Kinemage of the C-alpha trace (Angstrom):
@kinemage 1
@onewidth
@group {chain A} dominant
@subgroup {mainchain}
@vectorlist {calphas} color= white
{ca unk a 1} P 22.981 75.894 18.671
{ca unk a 2} L 20.794 78.626 19.560
{ca unk a 3} L 20.728 80.541 22.817
{ca unk a 4} L 17.448 79.304 23.629
{ca unk a 5} L 18.582 75.805 23.092
{ca unk a 6} L 21.549 76.335 25.484
{ca unk a 7} L 19.302 77.830 28.099
{ca unk a 8} L 17.347 74.317 27.815
{ca unk a 9} L 20.314 72.350 28.115
{ca unk a 10} L 21.639 74.351 31.053
{ca unk a 11} L 18.240 73.744 32.968
{ca unk a 12} L 18.774 70.063 32.154
{ca unk a 13} L 22.283 69.993 33.279
{ca unk a 14} L 21.007 71.625 36.717
{ca unk a 15} L 17.874 69.321 37.167
{ca unk a 16} L 19.505 66.226 36.392
{ca unk a 17} L 22.854 67.103 38.557
{ca unk a 18} L 20.704 68.018 41.482
{ca unk a 19} L 17.985 65.243 41.224
{ca unk a 20} L 21.193 62.856 41.302
{ca unk a 21} L 23.172 64.281 44.141
{ca unk a 22} L 19.569 64.319 46.348
{ca unk a 23} L 19.065 60.833 45.460
{ca unk a 24} L 22.655 59.680 46.366
{ca unk a 25} L 22.666 61.792 49.610
{ca unk a 26} L 19.415 59.788 50.578
{ca unk a 27} L 20.794 56.547 49.573
{ca unk a 28} L 23.783 57.105 51.859
{ca unk a 29} L 21.764 58.763 54.743
{ca unk a 30} L 19.050 55.861 55.189
{ca unk a 31} L 21.542 53.076 56.140
{ca unk a 32} L 23.306 55.756 58.506
{ca unk a 33} L 26.907 55.362 59.653
{ca unk a 34} L 26.302 51.816 61.075
{ca unk a 35} L 25.262 50.524 57.544
{ca unk a 36} L 28.059 52.341 55.910
{ca unk a 37} L 30.578 50.682 58.305
{ca unk a 38} L 29.107 47.298 57.774
{ca unk a 39} L 29.326 47.561 53.999
{ca unk a 40} L 32.903 48.991 54.088
{ca unk a 41} L 33.866 45.747 56.082
{ca unk a 42} L 32.017 43.249 53.879
{ca unk a 43} L 32.441 44.458 50.147
{ca unk a 44} L 35.428 46.807 50.669
{ca unk a 45} L 37.696 44.905 53.141
{ca unk a 46} L 40.654 46.277 51.755
{ca unk a 47} L 40.020 49.784 52.291
{ca unk a 48} L 40.476 51.862 55.729
{ca unk a 49} L 37.785 53.908 57.264
{ca unk a 50} L 39.865 57.225 56.194
{ca unk a 51} L 40.175 56.092 52.561
{ca unk a 52} L 36.509 54.613 52.192
{ca unk a 53} L 34.884 57.781 53.667
{ca unk a 54} L 37.248 60.069 51.854
{ca unk a 55} L 36.471 58.467 48.463
{ca unk a 56} L 32.744 58.939 49.227
{ca unk a 57} L 33.361 62.540 50.332
{ca unk a 58} L 35.217 63.304 47.057
{ca unk a 59} L 32.221 61.971 45.009
{ca unk a 60} L 29.712 64.025 47.251
{ca unk a 61} L 32.184 67.190 46.259
{ca unk a 62} L 32.101 66.278 42.591
{ca unk a 63} L 28.300 65.774 42.781
{ca unk a 64} L 27.659 69.180 44.596
{ca unk a 65} L 30.125 71.098 42.193
{ca unk a 66} L 28.142 69.987 39.291
{ca unk a 67} L 24.937 70.975 40.654
{ca unk a 68} L 26.281 74.436 41.996
{ca unk a 69} L 28.200 75.369 38.788
{ca unk a 70} L 24.950 74.201 36.767
{ca unk a 71} L 22.565 76.433 38.930
{ca unk a 72} L 24.888 79.353 38.749
{ca unk a 73} L 24.919 79.337 35.019
{ca unk a 74} L 21.336 78.771 34.844
{ca unk a 75} L 20.310 81.870 36.949
{ca unk a 76} L 23.434 84.163 36.282
{ca unk a 77} L 24.599 83.229 32.608
{ca unk a 78} L 21.808 81.169 31.063
{ca unk a 79} L 21.506 83.705 28.065
{ca unk a 80} L 25.422 83.815 27.534
{ca unk a 81} L 26.622 83.776 23.915
{ca unk a 82} L 30.045 82.356 25.133
{ca unk a 83} L 30.150 78.704 23.707
{ca unk a 84} L 33.197 78.129 25.939
{ca unk a 85} L 31.043 78.665 28.954
{ca unk a 86} L 28.657 76.135 27.474
{ca unk a 87} L 31.240 73.626 27.163
{ca unk a 88} L 32.591 74.544 30.615
{ca unk a 89} L 29.092 73.879 31.969
{ca unk a 90} L 29.002 70.292 30.086
{ca unk a 91} L 32.473 69.374 31.787
{ca unk a 92} L 30.947 70.534 35.084
{ca unk a 93} L 27.654 68.801 34.799
{ca unk a 94} L 30.042 65.503 33.948
{ca unk a 95} L 31.539 65.619 37.368
{ca unk a 96} L 28.130 64.099 38.721
{ca unk a 97} L 28.937 61.042 37.130
{ca unk a 98} L 31.460 60.595 39.907
{ca unk a 99} L 28.396 59.549 41.976
{ca unk a 100} L 28.930 56.075 40.428
{ca unk a 101} L 31.161 55.484 43.519
{ca unk a 102} L 28.182 55.935 45.743
{ca unk a 103} L 26.654 53.638 43.497
{ca unk a 104} L 29.276 51.116 44.257
{ca unk a 105} L 28.683 51.438 47.809
{ca unk a 106} L 24.927 50.636 47.030
{ca unk a 107} L 25.673 47.523 45.036
{ca unk a 108} L 27.940 46.393 48.178
{ca unk a 109} L 25.132 46.780 50.253
{ca unk a 110} L 22.761 44.393 47.829
{ca unk a 111} L 25.506 42.050 47.580
{ca unk a 112} L 25.357 42.736 43.652
{ca unk a 113} L 27.370 40.608 41.034
{ca unk a 114} L 30.526 41.533 39.511
{ca unk a 115} L 28.887 42.904 36.245
{ca unk a 116} L 27.148 45.492 38.070
{ca unk a 117} L 30.571 46.944 39.526
{ca unk a 118} L 31.662 47.055 35.988
{ca unk a 119} L 28.664 49.004 34.855
{ca unk a 120} L 29.032 51.522 37.575
{ca unk a 121} L 32.878 51.788 36.793
{ca unk a 122} L 31.954 52.325 33.054
{ca unk a 123} L 29.552 55.071 33.993
{ca unk a 124} L 32.044 57.224 35.759
{ca unk a 125} L 34.366 56.748 32.985
{ca unk a 126} L 31.927 58.103 30.515
{ca unk a 127} L 31.720 61.183 32.535
{ca unk a 128} L 35.488 61.748 32.661
{ca unk a 129} L 36.132 61.066 28.946
{ca unk a 130} L 33.115 63.075 27.870
{ca unk a 131} L 33.816 65.903 30.005
{ca unk a 132} L 37.760 66.032 29.068
{ca unk a 133} L 36.735 65.969 25.275
{ca unk a 134} L 33.854 68.781 25.905
{ca unk a 135} L 36.721 70.926 27.274
{ca unk a 136} L 39.025 70.616 24.264
{ca unk a 137} L 35.860 70.964 22.123
{ca unk a 138} L 34.850 74.190 23.888
{ca unk a 139} L 38.447 75.594 23.340
{ca unk a 140} L 38.249 75.203 19.526
{ca unk a 141} L 35.639 78.059 19.434
{ca unk a 142} L 38.189 80.449 20.915
{ca unk a 143} L 40.355 79.910 17.688
{ca unk a 144} L 37.644 80.314 15.088
{ca unk a 145} L 35.220 77.436 15.061
{ca unk a 146} L 31.771 78.580 14.019
{ca unk a 147} L 28.926 78.641 16.791
{ca unk a 148} L 27.104 76.599 14.335
{ca unk a 149} L 29.185 73.541 14.938
{ca unk a 150} L 28.374 73.578 18.943
{ca unk a 151} L 25.739 70.939 18.631
{ca unk a 152} L 27.655 68.539 16.463
{ca unk a 153} L 30.669 69.249 18.798
{ca unk a 154} L 28.834 68.195 21.935
{ca unk a 155} L 27.290 65.451 20.229
{ca unk a 156} L 30.901 64.048 19.256
{ca unk a 157} L 32.143 64.819 22.835
{ca unk a 158} L 29.197 62.414 24.324
{ca unk a 159} L 29.784 59.552 21.883
{ca unk a 160} L 33.459 59.649 21.937
{ca unk a 161} L 32.924 59.523 25.918
{ca unk a 162} L 30.785 56.667 25.576
{ca unk a 163} L 33.033 54.866 23.268
{ca unk a 164} L 36.201 55.243 25.339
{ca unk a 165} L 34.368 54.101 28.373
{ca unk a 166} L 33.018 50.965 26.699
{ca unk a 167} L 36.362 49.844 25.412
{ca unk a 168} L 38.362 50.608 28.777
{ca unk a 169} L 39.720 47.414 29.995
{ca unk a 170} L 39.034 46.405 33.492
{ca unk a 171} L 41.534 44.220 35.387
{ca unk a 172} L 38.920 43.140 37.502
{ca unk a 173} L 35.553 44.065 38.625
{ca unk a 174} L 36.200 44.177 42.274
{ca unk a 175} L 35.883 47.725 43.841
{ca unk a 176} L 39.361 49.098 44.205
{ca unk a 177} L 40.943 52.241 46.411
{ca unk a 178} L 38.251 54.683 44.569
{ca unk a 179} L 35.379 52.296 45.181
{ca unk a 180} L 35.292 51.752 41.200
{ca unk a 181} L 36.752 48.403 39.476
{ca unk a 182} L 40.265 48.435 38.870
{ca unk a 183} L 41.030 49.554 35.665
{ca unk a 184} L 43.642 48.477 32.900
{ca unk a 185} L 45.948 51.325 31.079
{ca unk a 186} L 45.242 53.582 33.896
{ca unk a 187} L 48.284 55.465 33.236
{ca unk a 188} L 47.516 55.937 29.609
{ca unk a 189} L 44.228 57.025 30.310
{ca unk a 190} L 45.269 59.856 32.613
{ca unk a 191} L 47.936 60.875 30.043
{ca unk a 192} L 45.104 60.827 27.331
{ca unk a 193} L 43.205 63.266 29.390
{ca unk a 194} L 46.200 65.388 30.341
{ca unk a 195} L 46.986 65.518 26.725
{ca unk a 196} L 43.511 66.461 25.689
{ca unk a 197} L 43.515 69.548 28.572
{ca unk a 198} L 47.051 70.597 27.162
{ca unk a 199} L 45.642 70.868 23.822
{ca unk a 200} L 42.769 72.776 25.116
{ca unk a 201} L 45.211 75.255 26.921
{ca unk a 202} L 47.121 75.598 23.742
{ca unk a 203} L 44.023 76.915 21.988
{ca unk a 204} L 43.359 79.431 24.687
{ca unk a 205} L 47.004 80.525 24.437
{ca unk a 206} L 46.541 80.861 20.434
{ca unk a 207} L 43.494 82.831 21.061
{ca unk a 208} L 45.349 85.123 23.363
{ca unk a 209} L 48.076 85.707 20.984
{ca unk a 210} L 45.367 86.391 18.139
{ca unk a 211} L 43.334 89.007 20.067
{ca unk a 212} L 45.861 90.211 22.726
{ca unk a 213} L 43.082 89.838 25.274
{ca unk a 214} L 44.220 88.445 28.607
{ca unk a 215} L 40.844 86.824 29.453
{ca unk a 216} L 42.017 83.933 27.530
{ca unk a 217} L 45.034 83.463 29.539
{ca unk a 218} L 43.098 83.886 32.905
{ca unk a 219} L 40.382 81.237 31.596
{ca unk a 220} L 43.181 78.981 30.809
{ca unk a 221} L 44.454 79.249 34.288
{ca unk a 222} L 41.159 78.690 35.771
{ca unk a 223} L 40.606 75.647 33.671
{ca unk a 224} L 43.986 74.216 34.824
{ca unk a 225} L 42.920 74.967 38.409
{ca unk a 226} L 39.423 72.993 37.972
{ca unk a 227} L 40.921 69.929 36.310
{ca unk a 228} L 43.742 69.675 39.024
{ca unk a 229} L 41.174 69.683 41.556
{ca unk a 230} L 39.131 66.943 40.261
{ca unk a 231} L 41.988 64.961 39.136
{ca unk a 232} L 42.957 65.190 42.678
{ca unk a 233} L 39.531 63.929 43.753
{ca unk a 234} L 39.515 61.076 41.723
{ca unk a 235} L 43.212 60.038 42.390
{ca unk a 236} L 43.717 60.677 46.166
{ca unk a 237} L 41.494 59.095 48.865
{ca unk a 238} L 42.414 61.388 51.720
{ca unk a 239} L 40.764 64.047 53.934
{ca unk a 240} L 43.323 66.793 52.969
{ca unk a 241} L 42.842 66.125 49.244
{ca unk a 242} L 38.959 66.674 49.379
{ca unk a 243} L 39.638 69.695 51.636
{ca unk a 244} L 42.126 71.231 49.323
{ca unk a 245} L 40.147 70.748 45.960
{ca unk a 246} L 37.157 72.937 47.337
{ca unk a 247} L 38.834 76.386 47.232
{ca unk a 248} L 41.002 75.400 44.105
{ca unk a 249} L 37.635 74.248 42.106
{ca unk a 250} L 35.931 77.489 43.438
{ca unk a 251} L 38.541 80.047 42.493
{ca unk a 252} L 39.362 78.106 39.170
{ca unk a 253} L 35.441 78.308 38.286
{ca unk a 254} L 35.035 81.932 38.988
{ca unk a 255} L 38.179 82.756 37.109
{ca unk a 256} L 37.236 80.899 34.102
{ca unk a 257} L 33.447 81.919 33.751
{ca unk a 258} L 34.187 85.815 34.677
{ca unk a 259} L 36.991 85.942 32.120
{ca unk a 260} L 34.869 84.470 29.366
{ca unk a 261} L 32.008 86.323 30.456
{ca unk a 262} L 33.805 89.640 30.534
{ca unk a 263} L 35.137 88.860 27.172
{ca unk a 264} L 31.963 88.369 25.367
{ca unk a 265} L 30.196 91.141 27.422
{ca unk a 266} L 32.244 93.792 25.441
{ca unk a 267} L 32.020 91.893 21.824
């Protein structure tokens, strides 16, 4: 993967994330508070107002994060030689798929059938699986995988994400507490994501042991903070979770990108 191709992909991430975020914001703004309250009572009767609006806010934070990180990388680090930063950008971009929760609300407004809720849920699952696998793929370059393997690695992450999202069982297609359809094997799925993160952190630990540069340890810490924050945004529909995730995401992202950028700056 050439630097020019990476620049084009960074721009594509940025434009797509910003466009999706703006469309989602407009779709929520048009019906206004009264319209949202009506759809909450009709399509999400099991959710209280706090849980409903917290879940919506969490999806908005994820989408805004995807847009901001993609933009920062485009304008500040677009020509970076760090393949790790590229795959981090891919993971950050995948957070925009959390807007599927907004899509579920729009389906509720349209009184859509159950298949539509299923499709929205699988769209969110694709972003989660592809992003997690992308993080692990990026960590492999810190332990010696050649840069020429970046494109096949990205393709593998996207295809694997599509596969896992398509086969993930759904208990029902009625929206649950996170505005998506209830999923089967949820504990197993979270365990899989945590295992992928653990493998990525192990790779960064091995890289630190090999080159004796603390940049890899700092990057691993930043990565763990980012994943912890996004996991909290998905799992906890509460205002405190949304508020707490923002500074954790900011610090973790800054720590990861700065560490990797500084490491390659002197190589």
